[in-house]
C-alpha positions as CSV (number, residue, x, y, z in Angstrom):
1,M,57.8,-212.2,-74.3
2,V,58.2,-208.8,-72.9
3,A,57.2,-206.0,-75.1
4,M,60.4,-203.9,-76.2
5,S,60.3,-200.5,-75.0
6,L,60.1,-197.9,-78.0
7,E,59.9,-194.7,-75.9
8,G,58.5,-190.9,-77.1
9,E,55.8,-189.5,-78.9
10,Y,54.2,-190.9,-81.8
11,E,54.3,-188.9,-85.1
12,P,52.4,-189.7,-87.4
13,S,53.7,-190.1,-91.2
14,A,53.3,-186.6,-93.1
15,W,51.8,-189.0,-96.1
16,D,48.2,-189.0,-95.4
17,W,47.4,-192.8,-97.2
18,V,50.4,-193.7,-94.6
19,R,49.1,-192.2,-91.7
20,Q,45.4,-193.4,-92.5
21,Q,46.9,-197.0,-93.3
22,V,48.6,-197.0,-90.0
23,A,45.7,-195.8,-87.7
24,T,43.1,-198.2,-89.6
25,Y,45.5,-201.3,-89.0
26,E,46.4,-200.5,-85.3
27,A,42.7,-199.8,-84.2
28,S,41.3,-202.9,-85.8
29,G,43.8,-205.2,-84.0
30,G,45.3,-206.1,-87.5
31,T,42.4,-206.9,-89.2
32,E,41.6,-204.2,-91.1
33,G,44.2,-202.0,-93.6
34,T,46.3,-205.3,-93.9
35,T,46.7,-204.9,-97.6
36,L,48.6,-201.5,-99.8
37,L,45.7,-199.4,-100.8
38,D,43.5,-201.2,-103.9
39,T,46.1,-203.9,-104.9
40,G,45.0,-206.4,-102.4
41,L,48.9,-207.5,-101.4
42,P,49.3,-207.6,-97.7
43,V,51.6,-205.3,-95.3
44,V,53.0,-205.5,-92.4
45,V,53.4,-201.9,-90.0
46,V,57.1,-201.4,-88.6
47,T,57.4,-199.0,-85.7
48,M,61.1,-197.3,-84.7
49,Q,62.6,-194.3,-83.3
50,G,63.2,-191.4,-85.6
51,R,67.2,-191.1,-85.6
52,K,66.6,-186.8,-85.2
53,S,63.4,-186.5,-83.7
54,G,63.7,-189.5,-81.4
55,K,59.9,-189.6,-82.1
56,I,58.1,-193.2,-82.6
57,R,57.9,-194.0,-86.7
58,K,55.3,-196.2,-87.8
59,A,55.5,-197.4,-92.1
60,P,53.5,-199.8,-93.6
61,V,55.6,-202.3,-96.1
62,M,54.7,-205.2,-97.9
63,R,54.6,-208.3,-96.9
64,V,57.5,-210.7,-97.6
65,E,57.8,-213.5,-94.9
66,Q,59.8,-216.8,-94.8
67,G,60.2,-219.2,-91.7
68,G,59.0,-216.3,-89.5
69,Q,61.4,-213.7,-90.7
70,Y,60.6,-210.9,-92.5
71,A,62.2,-208.8,-95.7
72,I,61.9,-205.2,-95.1
73,V,62.1,-203.7,-98.9
74,A,63.7,-199.8,-99.2
75,S,62.3,-198.9,-102.1
76,K,59.8,-195.7,-101.9
77,G,58.6,-196.6,-105.3
78,G,61.9,-196.4,-107.2
79,D,63.1,-192.9,-106.1
80,P,66.3,-192.0,-106.2
81,H,66.6,-191.3,-102.4
82,H,66.1,-194.1,-99.4
83,P,62.9,-193.6,-97.4
84,S,63.8,-191.7,-94.0
85,W,62.6,-195.1,-92.1
86,Y,65.2,-197.0,-93.6
87,L,67.4,-194.3,-92.1
88,N,66.2,-194.6,-89.0
89,L,66.1,-198.6,-89.4
90,R,69.9,-198.7,-90.2
91,D,71.1,-195.9,-87.6
92,D,69.0,-198.3,-84.7
93,P,67.9,-202.1,-85.7
94,E,67.7,-203.3,-82.1
95,H,64.4,-201.1,-81.2
96,V,62.3,-202.3,-83.8
97,R,58.5,-203.9,-84.1
98,L,57.1,-205.5,-86.6
99,Q,52.9,-206.1,-86.8
100,D,51.4,-208.6,-89.0
101,G,48.3,-208.8,-89.2
102,P,47.3,-209.3,-85.0
103,Q,50.7,-210.7,-84.1
104,V,53.2,-207.8,-82.9
105,L,56.8,-208.9,-82.9
106,D,60.1,-207.2,-81.2
107,V,62.4,-207.5,-83.8
108,A,65.9,-207.3,-85.0
109,V,66.7,-205.7,-88.4
110,R,70.0,-205.9,-90.4
111,E,70.6,-205.3,-93.7
112,L,71.5,-207.6,-96.7
113,E,74.4,-208.2,-98.8
114,G,75.7,-211.1,-101.4
115,E,73.4,-213.7,-101.9
116,E,71.4,-213.9,-99.0
117,R,69.7,-210.3,-100.3
118,R,69.6,-212.2,-103.7
119,E,67.2,-214.3,-102.7
120,W,65.3,-212.3,-100.2
121,W,65.0,-209.9,-103.1
122,D,63.6,-212.2,-105.3
123,R,61.3,-213.3,-102.5
124,A,60.3,-209.8,-102.6
125,V,60.0,-209.2,-106.0
126,A,57.3,-212.3,-106.1
127,A,55.5,-211.0,-103.8
128,Y,55.4,-207.5,-104.9
129,P,56.5,-207.5,-108.6
130,P,56.7,-203.8,-108.9
131,Y,59.9,-203.7,-107.0
132,A,61.7,-204.6,-110.2
133,E,60.2,-201.7,-111.8
134,Y,61.5,-200.0,-109.1
135,Q,64.6,-200.9,-109.1
136,A,64.9,-200.2,-113.0
137,A,64.0,-196.8,-112.4
138,T,67.1,-195.4,-109.6
139,D,70.6,-195.5,-109.7
140,R,70.6,-196.1,-105.9
141,R,70.1,-200.2,-105.1
142,I,67.6,-200.8,-102.7
143,P,68.2,-201.8,-99.3
144,V,66.3,-205.2,-98.4
145,L,66.8,-205.4,-94.5
146,L,65.8,-208.7,-92.4
147,A,63.8,-208.5,-89.3
148,S,64.2,-211.7,-87.4
149,P,62.1,-211.9,-84.2
150,R,63.8,-211.3,-80.6
151,S,63.9,-214.5,-78.4
């Protein structure tokens, strides 16, 4: 598959731990920095274009995979506001890349609703139980997006 074009300057996250994790993940080809901090739970790195800046943005998110598709949960730890990367994905769902260890995939994302959302939410909570606590801590409905590889 030909890699899709994500054009622009990369702007690392303002969050130190995110910036460091993405740098370690990418510098190692996806063999290091593949778990969330000290939890031992796996993460993938999502790359997108900033909707306002036009700059390339990258976010590590919990790895919730089934059948080659990935749930991307916009929890922000139960914060009352969506993570900015969610807004980027919502506004430009077609220009997204996901790295799962050494595997890099061009993906399209879409927000899930109804039964499909419930199924993926349950998978996400099974992979990372704090998601349930995050939902209980906020009035907003935490978005669940599905990333599907482009053929």
